[in-house]
PATOR-276818 format. One record per residue (C-alpha): x, y, z. Coordinates in Angstrom, 2 decimals, padded with zeros to 5 digits, always signed. Layout:
PATOR-276818
ATOM; xx; yy; zz
ATOM; X; Y; Z
...
This chain:
PATOR-276818
ATOM; xx; yy; zz
ATOM; +014.49; +006.04; +028.38
ATOM; +011.20; +004.40; +029.38
ATOM; +007.94; +006.15; +028.58
ATOM; +006.79; +007.12; +032.09
ATOM; +003.44; +008.44; +030.84
ATOM; +002.30; +005.03; +029.61
ATOM; +002.63; +003.58; +033.13
ATOM; +000.52; +006.23; +034.90
ATOM; -002.70; +005.18; +036.61
ATOM; -005.81; +007.37; +036.77
ATOM; -005.19; +008.25; +040.39
ATOM; -001.64; +009.36; +039.58
ATOM; -002.84; +011.53; +036.70
ATOM; -005.43; +013.15; +038.98
ATOM; -002.69; +013.98; +041.46
ATOM; -000.14; +015.21; +038.92
ATOM; -002.56; +017.17; +036.70
ATOM; -005.34; +018.43; +039.00
ATOM; -006.45; +021.27; +036.68
ATOM; -006.91; +018.81; +033.83
ATOM; -009.10; +016.55; +035.93
ATOM; -011.36; +019.41; +037.02
ATOM; -012.75; +019.52; +033.50
ATOM; -011.96; +016.16; +031.88
ATOM; -012.91; +012.67; +033.08
ATOM; -010.59; +009.92; +031.89
ATOM; -012.32; +006.93; +030.29
ATOM; -011.09; +003.34; +030.29
ATOM; -008.33; +001.55; +032.14
ATOM; -005.36; +002.90; +030.24
ATOM; -004.02; +004.74; +027.18
ATOM; -005.54; +004.25; +023.75
ATOM; -003.93; +003.98; +020.33
ATOM; -000.58; +002.56; +019.36
ATOM; +002.33; +002.77; +021.82
ATOM; +004.46; +005.90; +021.72
ATOM; +007.88; +006.55; +023.17
ATOM; +007.17; +010.12; +024.24
ATOM; +003.75; +010.23; +025.91
ATOM; +000.40; +008.50; +026.35
ATOM; -003.05; +009.29; +024.97
ATOM; -006.24; +008.72; +026.94
ATOM; -009.87; +008.93; +025.94
ATOM; -011.70; +011.46; +028.10
ATOM; -015.01; +013.30; +028.43
ATOM; -015.15; +017.08; +028.48
ATOM; -017.63; +017.66; +031.33
ATOM; -018.17; +021.28; +030.29
ATOM; -019.17; +020.54; +026.67
ATOM; -020.31; +016.91; +027.11
ATOM; -018.14; +015.53; +024.33
ATOM; -015.37; +012.98; +024.09
ATOM; -011.81; +014.11; +023.40
ATOM; -008.30; +012.68; +023.51
ATOM; -005.81; +013.73; +026.19
ATOM; -002.08; +013.50; +025.59
ATOM; +000.08; +013.31; +028.72
ATOM; +003.86; +013.58; +028.80
ATOM; +006.72; +014.41; +031.14
ATOM; +008.16; +016.77; +028.53
ATOM; +007.34; +020.31; +027.50
ATOM; +004.55; +020.06; +024.91
ATOM; +004.35; +023.75; +024.02
ATOM; +006.35; +023.50; +020.76
ATOM; +004.32; +020.48; +019.69
ATOM; +001.10; +022.42; +020.28
ATOM; +002.33; +025.46; +018.36
ATOM; +003.37; +023.25; +015.46
ATOM; -000.04; +021.54; +015.38
ATOM; -001.77; +024.92; +015.32
ATOM; +000.43; +026.16; +012.46
ATOM; -000.48; +023.26; +010.16
ATOM; -003.54; +023.76; +007.97
ATOM; -005.76; +020.78; +008.69
ATOM; -003.29; +017.90; +008.33
ATOM; -003.02; +017.29; +012.07
ATOM; -005.35; +017.11; +015.07
ATOM; -007.02; +020.19; +016.52
ATOM; -005.75; +021.26; +019.96
ATOM; -008.26; +022.57; +022.51
ATOM; -006.51; +023.16; +025.87
ATOM; -003.05; +022.91; +027.43
ATOM; -002.30; +022.03; +031.06
ATOM; +000.85; +022.15; +033.20
ATOM; +001.02; +019.90; +036.24
ATOM; +003.29; +018.83; +039.05
ATOM; +006.87; +017.68; +038.51
ATOM; +007.25; +018.73; +034.84
ATOM; +004.11; +016.84; +033.74
ATOM; +002.14; +018.39; +030.87
ATOM; -001.00; +017.52; +028.94
ATOM; -003.26; +018.83; +026.23
ATOM; -006.77; +018.06; +025.02
ATOM; -007.28; +017.39; +021.32
ATOM; -009.88; +016.06; +018.94
ATOM; -010.58; +012.33; +019.21
ATOM; -010.06; +010.54; +015.90
ATOM; -012.56; +007.69; +015.60
ATOM; -014.09; +005.72; +012.72
ATOM; -014.12; +006.47; +009.83
ATOM; -010.68; +007.82; +010.82
ATOM; -008.16; +004.97; +011.02
ATOM; -004.38; +004.73; +011.12
ATOM; -002.60; +003.63; +007.97
ATOM; -001.16; +000.71; +009.94
ATOM; -004.74; -000.46; +010.64
ATOM; -005.64; +000.05; +006.99
ATOM; -002.65; -002.03; +005.86
ATOM; -003.37; -004.78; +008.39
ATOM; -007.01; -005.08; +007.31
ATOM; -006.79; -004.48; +003.56
ATOM; -007.38; -007.52; +001.35
ATOM; -004.31; -007.55; -000.87
ATOM; -005.71; -010.47; -002.86
ATOM; -008.59; -008.43; -004.27
ATOM; -008.52; -008.16; -008.06
ATOM; -009.14; -004.38; -008.13
ATOM; -005.50; -003.50; -007.42
ATOM; -005.42; -000.52; -009.78
ATOM; -008.05; +001.33; -007.72
ATOM; -006.00; +000.57; -004.60
ATOM; -003.02; +002.29; -006.24
ATOM; -005.14; +005.37; -006.98
ATOM; -006.25; +005.45; -003.33
ATOM; -002.64; +005.21; -002.12
ATOM; -001.57; +008.06; -004.40
ATOM; -004.29; +010.23; -002.85
ATOM; -003.24; +009.38; +000.70
ATOM; +000.40; +010.18; -000.08
ATOM; -000.60; +013.46; -001.73
ATOM; -002.45; +014.71; +001.33
ATOM; +000.40; +013.57; +003.59
ATOM; +002.77; +015.65; +001.47
ATOM; +000.51; +018.66; +002.00
ATOM; +000.93; +018.24; +005.75
ATOM; +004.69; +017.76; +005.48
ATOM; +004.97; +020.88; +003.34
ATOM; +003.46; +022.85; +006.23
ATOM; +005.72; +021.20; +008.83
ATOM; +008.82; +021.78; +006.71
ATOM; +007.99; +025.46; +006.28
ATOM; +008.13; +027.87; +003.40
ATOM; +011.09; +027.81; +001.01
ATOM; +013.93; +030.15; +002.07
ATOM; +012.24; +030.90; +005.43
ATOM; +014.51; +030.70; +008.47
ATOM; +011.66; +030.18; +010.92
ATOM; +009.07; +027.47; +011.41
ATOM; +011.05; +024.80; +009.58
ATOM; +010.73; +021.44; +011.29
ATOM; +011.23; +017.76; +010.55
ATOM; +008.58; +015.38; +011.88
ATOM; +011.27; +012.69; +012.37
ATOM; +008.90; +009.70; +012.74
ATOM; +006.73; +009.35; +009.65
ATOM; +005.25; +005.83; +009.58
ATOM; +001.82; +004.21; +009.14
ATOM; +001.06; +004.34; +012.89
ATOM; +001.48; +008.14; +012.87
ATOM; -000.81; +008.81; +009.92
ATOM; -004.59; +008.82; +010.26
ATOM; -006.74; +008.97; +007.16
ATOM; -010.46; +009.44; +006.58
ATOM; -011.73; +006.16; +005.21
ATOM; -014.83; +007.34; +003.37
ATOM; -014.33; +006.36; -000.28
ATOM; -017.11; +007.42; -002.61
ATOM; -017.48; +006.22; -006.18
ATOM; -017.71; +009.12; -008.63
ATOM; -018.57; +009.07; -012.33
ATOM; -016.15; +011.89; -013.03
ATOM; -012.89; +010.52; -011.58
ATOM; -011.03; +007.46; -010.31
ATOM; -010.04; +009.42; -007.21
ATOM; -012.68; +008.62; -004.64
ATOM; -011.47; +010.00; -001.34
ATOM; -013.55; +012.75; +000.33
ATOM; -013.51; +016.00; -001.61
ATOM; -013.16; +019.34; +000.22
ATOM; -012.14; +017.57; +003.43
ATOM; -008.85; +016.87; +005.15
ATOM; -007.97; +013.33; +004.17
ATOM; -004.85; +012.74; +006.30
ATOM; -003.84; +013.86; +009.79
ATOM; -000.22; +013.55; +010.90
ATOM; +000.04; +012.77; +014.61
ATOM; +002.76; +012.38; +017.26
ATOM; +004.37; +015.72; +016.59
ATOM; +006.19; +015.50; +019.92
ATOM; +009.52; +014.42; +018.48
ATOM; +009.47; +016.95; +015.64
ATOM; +012.91; +018.54; +015.43
ATOM; +014.11; +021.89; +014.04
ATOM; +015.89; +021.40; +010.74
ATOM; +019.63; +020.93; +011.15
ATOM; +019.65; +019.76; +014.76
ATOM; +021.03; +016.36; +015.74
ATOM; +018.32; +013.74; +015.50
ATOM; +018.67; +010.19; +016.80
ATOM; +014.97; +009.56; +017.31
ATOM; +012.58; +007.74; +015.03
ATOM; +011.62; +004.20; +014.03
ATOM; +014.51; +002.24; +012.46
ATOM; +012.38; +000.38; +009.92
ATOM; +011.21; +003.69; +008.38
ATOM; +014.08; +006.03; +009.25
ATOM; +016.84; +006.90; +006.79
ATOM; +019.65; +004.68; +008.14
ATOM; +022.52; +007.16; +007.63
ATOM; +020.98; +010.26; +009.16
ATOM; +022.81; +012.50; +011.62
ATOM; +021.01; +015.82; +011.59
ATOM; +017.31; +016.43; +011.01
ATOM; +016.58; +016.91; +007.31
ATOM; +013.23; +017.30; +005.60
ATOM; +014.25; +014.69; +003.07
ATOM; +014.34; +012.10; +005.86
ATOM; +010.58; +012.56; +006.33
ATOM; +010.12; +012.02; +002.60
ATOM; +012.28; +008.89; +002.70
ATOM; +010.08; +007.51; +005.50
ATOM; +006.96; +008.38; +003.51
ATOM; +008.42; +006.45; +000.57
ATOM; +008.70; +003.30; +002.68
ATOM; +005.16; +003.91; +003.96
ATOM; +003.92; +004.34; +000.38
ATOM; +005.39; +001.02; -000.76
ATOM; +004.02; -000.68; +002.35
ATOM; +000.55; +000.66; +001.53
ATOM; +000.79; -000.71; -002.00
ATOM; +002.00; -004.16; -001.01
ATOM; +001.04; -004.87; +002.60
ATOM; +004.64; -005.25; +003.75
ATOM; +007.49; -002.86; +004.33
ATOM; +010.53; -002.73; +002.01
ATOM; +013.97; -002.81; +003.58
ATOM; +016.54; -000.05; +003.20
ATOM; +018.48; -002.03; +000.58
ATOM; +015.38; -001.95; -001.62
ATOM; +015.11; +001.82; -001.23
ATOM; +018.74; +002.27; -002.28
ATOM; +018.30; +001.01; -005.86
ATOM; +015.70; +001.85; -008.48
ATOM; +015.90; -001.65; -009.95
ATOM; +015.03; -003.15; -006.55
ATOM; +012.12; -000.73; -006.16
ATOM; +010.92; -001.77; -009.62
ATOM; +011.09; -005.44; -008.62
ATOM; +009.27; -004.70; -005.36
ATOM; +006.42; -002.92; -007.20
ATOM; +006.23; -005.67; -009.84
ATOM; +005.51; -008.20; -007.08
ATOM; +002.41; -006.21; -006.06
ATOM; +001.62; -004.82; -009.52
ATOM; -001.43; -002.66; -010.16
ATOM; -001.98; -004.64; -013.33
ATOM; -001.01; -001.62; -015.41
ATOM; +002.58; -001.04; -016.48
ATOM; +002.02; +002.71; -016.84
ATOM; +000.74; +003.14; -013.25
ATOM; +003.43; +000.81; -011.90
ATOM; +006.07; +003.04; -013.49
ATOM; +004.54; +006.11; -011.78
ATOM; +004.73; +004.31; -008.43
ATOM; +008.35; +003.32; -009.02
ATOM; +009.36; +006.84; -010.03
ATOM; +007.61; +008.37; -007.01
ATOM; +009.21; +005.89; -004.61
ATOM; +012.60; +006.60; -006.13
ATOM; +012.11; +010.35; -005.66
ATOM; +011.23; +009.70; -002.01
ATOM; +014.39; +007.64; -001.57
ATOM; +016.63; +010.24; -003.24
ATOM; +015.14; +013.02; -001.09
ATOM; +017.18; +011.76; +001.88
ATOM; +020.39; +012.98; +000.24
ATOM; +019.18; +015.54; -002.31
ATOM; +017.88; +018.75; -000.66
ATOM; +016.34; +019.98; -003.92
ATOM; +013.59; +017.34; -003.58
ATOM; +010.94; +018.81; -001.29
ATOM; +007.36; +018.05; -000.33
ATOM; +006.14; +020.99; -002.39
ATOM; +008.05; +019.82; -005.47
ATOM; +006.64; +016.32; -005.10
ATOM; +003.12; +017.77; -004.86
ATOM; +003.74; +019.60; -008.13
ATOM; +005.11; +016.42; -009.69
ATOM; +002.02; +014.40; -008.69
ATOM; -000.25; +017.11; -010.06
ATOM; +001.53; +016.95; -013.41
ATOM; +001.71; +013.18; -013.85
ATOM; -001.48; +012.12; -012.06
ATOM; -004.08; +014.52; -010.76
ATOM; -004.13; +017.03; -013.62
ATOM; -004.30; +014.40; -016.35
ATOM; -007.51; +013.98; -018.32
ATOM; -009.90; +012.12; -016.00
ATOM; -011.37; +010.30; -019.00
ATOM; -007.97; +008.66; -019.54
ATOM; -007.90; +007.29; -015.98
ATOM; -011.53; +006.14; -016.13
ATOM; -010.81; +004.35; -019.41
ATOM; -007.64; +002.76; -018.09
ATOM; -009.40; +001.47; -014.98
ATOM; -012.29; +000.03; -017.00
ATOM; -009.97; -001.74; -019.45
ATOM; -007.80; -003.10; -016.63
ATOM; -010.81; -004.39; -014.71
ATOM; -012.92; -005.80; -017.54
ATOM; -010.87; -006.74; -020.61
ATOM; -008.56; -009.72; -020.34
ATOM; -006.99; -009.65; -023.80
ATOM; -006.67; -007.01; -026.52
ATOM; -009.15; -005.24; -028.79
ATOM; -008.99; -003.43; -032.09
ATOM; -009.55; +000.31; -031.91
ATOM; -013.15; +000.06; -033.21
ATOM; -013.98; -002.60; -030.60
ATOM; -012.29; -000.72; -027.78
ATOM; -014.08; +002.50; -028.76
ATOM; -017.47; +000.80; -028.51
ATOM; -016.58; -000.54; -025.08
ATOM; -015.30; +002.81; -023.79
ATOM; -018.26; +004.73; -025.20
ATOM; -020.47; +003.07; -022.59
ATOM; -017.88; +003.60; -019.87
ATOM; -017.48; +007.32; -020.58
ATOM; -021.15; +008.15; -021.22
ATOM; -021.80; +009.15; -017.56
ATOM; -018.61; +011.24; -017.49
ATOM; -019.58; +013.25; -020.57
ATOM; -023.36; +013.09; -019.83
ATOM; -023.98; +011.36; -023.12
ATOM; -027.40; +009.82; -023.66
ATOM; -027.15; +008.73; -027.29
ATOM; -024.32; +006.83; -028.92
ATOM; -023.47; +008.64; -032.16
ATOM; -020.82; +008.19; -034.82
ATOM; -019.23; +011.53; -033.84
ATOM; -018.91; +010.43; -030.24
ATOM; -017.44; +007.13; -031.32
ATOM; -014.82; +009.01; -033.35
ATOM; -014.11; +011.19; -030.32
ATOM; -013.42; +008.09; -028.20
ATOM; -011.12; +006.72; -030.91
ATOM; -009.14; +009.94; -030.68
ATOM; -008.94; +009.50; -026.90
ATOM; -007.57; +005.96; -027.44
ATOM; -004.89; +007.40; -029.74
ATOM; -003.98; +009.97; -027.08
ATOM; -003.65; +007.27; -024.42
ATOM; -001.44; +005.19; -026.70
ATOM; +000.82; +008.14; -027.50
ATOM; +001.21; +008.86; -023.77
ATOM; +002.14; +005.26; -023.01
ATOM; -001.05; +004.46; -021.10
ATOM; -002.06; +001.83; -023.67
ATOM; +000.11; -000.65; -025.53
ATOM; -000.44; -001.88; -029.09
ATOM; +000.45; -004.98; -031.00
ATOM; +002.28; -003.65; -034.04
ATOM; +001.00; -006.36; -036.41
ATOM; -002.67; -006.65; -035.45
ATOM; -003.08; -003.08; -034.17
ATOM; -004.89; -004.39; -031.12
ATOM; -004.74; -002.29; -027.95
ATOM; -004.23; -003.60; -024.44
ATOM; -003.09; -002.77; -020.90
ATOM; -000.22; -004.68; -019.33
């Protein structure tokens, strides 16, 4: 069915939604943003508050979409007003997402995938996925609850906005805005109650064997989105079906660190398995990422990034400790380089080796990242 909202002219909108146009003035010649199959979004000015907003218009009932948006804590747009018009037309006013907010599809299209600092790009992608999982956890509802459990049904880069305001910090490799919502999930209009028949979605991201709406299908789609963020191109469904193919896919866009690559492979595999294994949920994946990534010693990640970025070959432990002492001085607020601090860094190197973050040549005892 054609999207009738995308073809509406301003004069038609004024006729069909007169109450909307009493307060909001549409801006531009047509809808903004990426095309949608279930509505159209216009830029508009709120004449009462003198501010710009976005207006979504659709010939479908938008009330459930609005309620769902209001139930999610921060990971979607804020809704201001709802309007009913003539002939089953509906609209609502919402916050306008502008720079530094961008869609993930725009981020992927404009990111330089030839830059040498690929490891930091991986860390950024892990953060984006983490905040998206927070939003999906709210959409999917509380465990064992019979109410408020939905499936978004169209997770893809075009439906994910993120706040592109990276800030370098001495204390962590994770540089996205702290204490702010990082990701907003949009286009909630096709969200479907869990268990209902669901034929909607985008084939390139949708689980190909779905019949009914399952939360794991959203996670599967997020897995494809995650790999597309890492590499700049989308994997096919055959890749998602086999861990070995996912491993090959990640190797072709490697972070430069075998340990981080393996985390990406394991996460993507969990996303893929979620389509058929109900025990894999957004909340469980958040807990998994906390354990393997975000709750690890920040000094380990700072050291790994510095080694990956600066050192081409391998170093003996004494040499590597001297190098990392300078790297970690801001993190620990060290001013003087002492023998005790050097020994402390050597112990950190041992910890990283035992956890698999560093590799070691058994004969020369030289440490390196691969």
